[in-house]
N, C-alpha and C positions, 0 to 999 in steps of 0.2 A: 505492499500498499504507500501510495506518494502524496506527500501533504504538499499543496501547493496554495502558494501566495502572490499576490500582488505587488511588484514594486514600484514604490511611484518614481515615474521616472520624468527625466527635465531633458525635451529637445534641448540641447545646446546651442546650434542652429538658431532658434526663433527666440531664444530666452532672454524676457527683455526683462531688469531687475524692476524697472517701474512697473509691473503687474501685479508683485508682490511687497514693495517696502513703499514706506514713503519717510521722505527728510522730517527730521522731528528736533531741528537745529542745534547751535551749539549752546555749551551753557562753561560754565566757571566758578569754580566750589572753592572755600576756603575750609580746611579741614585741621581740628586741633585733639591734643591728649596734653592738655596741661600737668596733668600728676607725672608724665612721663618726660613732658619740655618733647612734645612730636609736636611739628606743625607742618602741614601740607598746602599746595597747591595744585589744579588738577584743571587743563583744559578740554574740553570733551566736547564731542558731536554726537547727536542721536538717530536712530533709527525705528522708525515703527515696523513693524510684517504689519501690513493690512490688512484690518478687519478684527483684529485680534487685542490681545493686553498684553503682548509682546514686543517689548522694548530693549535696542538691544545702544550702549553708550562705548565707542573707542574714546581712550582718551591719552594726555601728557600732561606731565606732572613733574615736579621736586617736590620733595620731603628732607626737613630737617627731624633726625632723630637724638632727640637728646642722650639717652640711653647708651649710645654707643659716639655718641659724638662726629656724627658723620651726616653728608649729605648725597640723596642719593634721588637720579633722575629714572622715572618710571613711565613704561607703556602699558597701556591693556586695556581691557574691555568688560562690560559689566552687564550682564541679561537682566534684566528684571519683570514683573508682573504687575502689570498698572494699567486699571483701568483708565478710559479718556474722559474721563470728571472734569469738570473745573478745578474740586478738591479731589485730590487720589492716594491712597492708602498706596506703598508700593513696598515687595521686598523683592529682592534678589541677590546675586551672587556673581563672582568673577574672578578673574587671576591679573596679575600684573610680573613684568618684570622688573625690576630697581636695580640700578646700574649705579657703583659705589664712586660717584665723585668729589671725596676726600682724598681718597689715596692711600688710605689707611692700610696696613699690610697686618699680616696676621701678628706680625713679633710688634707690632706697636702698643703702648701701654700710656693711657692717660692717666689725669690726676683724679678726675673729678668722677669720669664714666665708671662703668660695671668694666671691667677684663672678662675679656672673653677670648678664646683662642680664635675665633671670624671674625672679631669686632672690623667693621667698617666695610666688609665682604659685599659683593653685590647678590641679591638674591630672590628667587623666586615667589612671589605670594598668590594666597588665594582668599578672596572677602566674602564676606556676607554683610547684608545690609539691610535696613528697613526706613522709614520715614516715611513723609508726608509732602506731595509737590501739590501748588494750587499758583492754578491760571488766573492770567489779568481776565478785568471783563470781557473782554476785545478779545482772548486767548492770545495776545502778540507775547504776553512776556511770562517767564514761569519764576518762581519762587520754594526754595525746596528746602528740607530741615531732613536732616537724618543719622542715625548712627552708624559705625562698619566695624565690624571683627576681620583684624585681619592674620592669618597664619602664614610663618616665615617659612620657609626650609634652610635655613639656620639650624645649625646644631645651639642644645641647653633651649631654655625656654623663653622664648624674643616675640611671641605672638604680641598685638597690641590692639590697642581700641581708639576710635577716633570718633570726634560731635563732626558736621559743617552742615555748610549753607552754602545753599547754590544758590546761582542765578542764570536765566539764558532767557532763547527764542525761543517762543511755543509756536512752531510748526508744525500742522501735520497732527494739532492735539485737540481735533471736533469729534464731539459728541457722533 
């Protein structure tokens, strides 16, 4: 007995991204964890999958991590479930690569930071987030408040949390 299944196939010769996606606009976020002296900024570009609550955001950013006394440049993506409402809660998850801009080596020690064998090394991170997005009356601008937890690929326990605010353009966010 054979099992058969239909596989979703895409004809790449006639594929048109605009049939499945719509732009969601650019955004700017400020992220902070005052307890651990971690601060960052990101610049994002969002996309909605048409007629779904699925939202994707590519981002570039920079972060200062006071625990390690190191600066990082990051590139990543977040996928969210977020309805197309004017005031919309969201949950999401994503990942990033965080490149060390500080030039610290594994042998570097500092006087104020905790001493880790891989202090200041580049790392991959995964994150989960939740928050709320509010669109302006004409849906041209957005404001977000969020919380994010990040798991790092660094040795030892170096995970951290951030809270953030974001502003941006509210393209493609209609009912």
